[in-house]
ZAMARGU-4260 file (C-alpha; in steps of 0.2 Angstrom, whole numbers, plus 5000, padded with zeros to 4 digits):
<rodrens>
0) 5366/5652/5469 | 5350/5644/5464 | 5335/5654/5462 | 5331/5648/5479 | 5346/5653/5489
5) 5349/5670/5496 | 5362/5681/5503 | 5360/5690/5519 | 5373/5701/5526 | 5375/5703/5544
10) 5390/5717/5546 | 5399/5725/5562 | 5403/5744/5563 | 5420/5749/5569 | 5434/5740/5564
15) 5425/5733/5549 | 5411/5741/5541 | 5419/5756/5549 | 5438/5761/5550 | 5447/5777/5561
20) 5436/5790/5559 | 5420/5779/5556 | 5421/5781/5537 | 5413/5766/5525 | 5422/5777/5508
25) 5430/5762/5501 | 5415/5749/5504 | 5407/5760/5494 | 5406/5748/5479 | 5404/5734/5488
30) 5389/5741/5498 | 5381/5749/5480 | 5384/5731/5472 | 5372/5726/5490 | 5357/5736/5486
35) 5356/5733/5467 | 5356/5717/5470 | 5341/5720/5483 | 5354/5712/5496 | 5349/5717/5515
40) 5362/5723/5522 | 5360/5720/5545 | 5370/5730/5555 | 5376/5723/5570 | 5386/5732/5582
45) 5387/5739/5600 | 5379/5755/5598 | 5364/5763/5600 | 5353/5761/5590 | 5352/5782/5587
50) 5367/5781/5583 | 5364/5764/5570 | 5350/5775/5562 | 5357/5787/5559 | 5372/5776/5548
55) 5356/5765/5538 | 5349/5780/5533 | 5365/5786/5526 | 5371/5772/5518 | 5354/5766/5511
60) 5348/5753/5520 | 5331/5746/5530 | 5332/5730/5535 | 5329/5725/5553 | 5347/5732/5562
65) 5355/5722/5583 | 5359/5737/5595 | 5370/5736/5608 | 5379/5720/5608 | 5361/5711/5605
70) 5353/5716/5617 | 5341/5727/5605 | 5333/5722/5590 | 5324/5736/5580 | 5314/5735/5563
75) 5309/5747/5553 | 5295/5748/5548 | 5299/5750/5529 | 5305/5731/5528 | 5288/5727/5528
80) 5296/5713/5537 | 5282/5714/5554 | 5262/5710/5552 | 5259/5709/5571 | 5275/5714/5581
85) 5266/5707/5599 | 5283/5708/5606 | 5287/5726/5600 | 5285/5742/5606 | 5287/5759/5595
90) 5301/5769/5594 | 5298/5783/5579 | 5297/5774/5565 | 5307/5759/5569 | 5297/5741/5577
95) 5310/5738/5593 | 5312/5723/5604 | 5324/5723/5623 | 5331/5705/5620 | 5346/5708/5635
100) 5343/5716/5652 | 5338/5733/5654 | 5356/5746/5656 | 5348/5753/5675 | 5349/5736/5681
105) 5367/5734/5675 | 5373/5751/5680 | 5362/5746/5698 | 5374/5731/5701 | 5391/5736/5694
110) 5390/5753/5702 | 5384/5743/5721 | 5402/5733/5716 | 5409/5747/5713 | 5410/5756/5729
115) 5408/5742/5740 | 5424/5735/5734 | 5432/5753/5727 | 5433/5745/5708 | 5441/5755/5698
120) 5434/5758/5681 | 5420/5771/5672 | 5409/5771/5658 | 5397/5778/5646 | 5388/5782/5661
125) 5401/5790/5672 | 5405/5805/5658 | 5396/5820/5650 | 5393/5819/5632 | 5410/5832/5630
130) 5419/5817/5637 | 5411/5799/5627 | 5417/5812/5613 | 5436/5813/5620 | 5435/5794/5624
135) 5427/5789/5606 | 5434/5801/5594 | 5416/5805/5592 | 5407/5820/5587 | 5399/5827/5602
140) 5381/5825/5590 | 5385/5807/5590 | 5391/5807/5608 | 5377/5810/5613 | 5371/5796/5602
145) 5381/5784/5611 | 5373/5789/5628 | 5356/5785/5621 | 5355/5766/5628 | 5344/5753/5633
150) 5355/5739/5638 | 5370/5737/5641 | 5384/5749/5647 | 5405/5749/5641 | 5418/5755/5651
155) 5438/5754/5654 | 5445/5745/5667 | 5458/5752/5675 | 5461/5738/5688 | 5470/5722/5688
160) 5467/5708/5680 | 5463/5697/5695 | 5449/5710/5703 | 5443/5710/5681 | 5438/5693/5686
165) 5429/5693/5705 | 5422/5708/5697 | 5415/5696/5682 | 5411/5680/5696 | 5399/5693/5709
170) 5390/5703/5692 | 5386/5682/5684 | 5378/5680/5699 | 5365/5694/5692 | 5362/5687/5673
175) 5376/5703/5665 | 5390/5697/5657 | 5407/5705/5652 | 5412/5705/5632 | 5430/5713/5626
180) 5423/5726/5611 | 5436/5735/5601 | 5439/5748/5614 | 5427/5744/5629 | 5424/5732/5639
185) 5405/5728/5639 | 5392/5725/5654 | 5377/5717/5647 | 5364/5703/5648 | 5364/5686/5639
190) 5359/5691/5623 | 5372/5693/5611 | 5376/5699/5593 | 5374/5681/5588 | 5356/5679/5594
195) 5351/5698/5587 | 5361/5687/5571 | 5349/5672/5573 | 5331/5680/5574 | 5333/5693/5560
200) 5338/5678/5549 | 5321/5673/5558 | 5310/5687/5552 | 5313/5687/5537 | 5310/5667/5534
205) 5298/5669/5539 | 5293/5685/5528 | 5299/5674/5513 | 5297/5655/5517 | 5300/5647/5499
210) 5323/5657/5502 | 5334/5649/5509 | 5343/5662/5517 | 5363/5660/5516 | 5370/5668/5534
215) 5387/5683/5528 | 5392/5689/5543 | 5410/5701/5543 | 5419/5707/5561 | 5435/5709/5569
220) 5434/5707/5587 | 5431/5696/5601 | 5411/5699/5603 | 5410/5696/5586 | 5414/5679/5584
225) 5398/5672/5590 | 5390/5681/5576 | 5402/5673/5565 | 5399/5657/5570 | 5380/5655/5568
230) 5384/5662/5550 | 5387/5651/5533 | 5399/5662/5527 | 5410/5670/5543 | 5423/5685/5536
235) 5438/5690/5550 | 5442/5707/5546 | 5459/5708/5555 | 5466/5723/5564 | 5484/5730/5558
240) 5494/5716/5566 | 5484/5703/5558 | 5465/5693/5567 | 5464/5691/5586 | 5449/5678/5582
245) 5449/5660/5574 | 5427/5658/5571 | 5421/5641/5566 | 5408/5641/5554 | 5404/5631/5537
250) 5416/5643/5527 | 5427/5655/5534 | 5437/5668/5526 | 5450/5679/5532 | 5453/5697/5525
255) 5467/5702/5515 | 5466/5721/5521 | 5457/5728/5541 | 5442/5737/5542 | 5434/5746/5528
260) 5445/5741/5512 | 5444/5723/5519 | 5427/5724/5519 | 5425/5727/5504 | 5437/5716/5494
265) 5429/5704/5504 | 5409/5710/5502 | 5414/5708/5482 | 5425/5690/5485 | 5409/5682/5493
270) 5397/5689/5480 | 5404/5682/5463 | 5409/5666/5472 | 5391/5664/5475 | 5381/5674/5461
275) 5394/5672/5451 | 5404/5688/5441 | 5389/5695/5430 | 5383/5700/5446 | 5398/5711/5449
280) 5395/5723/5433
</rodrens>
């Protein structure tokens, strides 16, 4: 890779960088390599910014984060990427921008339809922190962070497919989309992980205009496909029974193992291919 080119790694979390126990232990070699080489690691997830801030802190990354399936962009002050954040607002040490519809608007429409049509579904807004923990396997503290939402609502659909399509059609009139994630059906606005990826790349491009940024995106689910398709290198992380998405990108790499182990192997392979074997030493 020439001096003018640099990798920008954008990753999904659950089922990709994180395993079923929410651990990234198996990815430590690749994470260490990214940090040593100064390659930005952008977390792009359906998780909330509260959940992702803790993960980013423990991973030691200060890159921007795309939360709630693209509904919210958070740029840490430490990143140095925003000089005059006119369209952002301050939240602690981050600048944030809500890029989708508000959760309050989404809930008002979805719950009105549930009451009127008797749709069978439950979501985070219906549950206590303890119930969120039970449904997700999160700790009580992490479940509380997962409830802190601004632009999306995860639900469990318990009705028929035909009624789901009717529900989806009604919500679409208000600009609300349904997107299947790894565990939940997400109610969200027009923003997505792809638009979040493009926005983050633009921040880096503006800050370092002489660099040609090569975006590497890693994901495992349907809600990652658009993100993978705006990348230069798309990495499909398989589930135990094989990959379920087939993104179209300039280069597509199918990891050989699910979750964190596959993520680690794929990132190290790309670093070796794009920078050289010496970068792994």
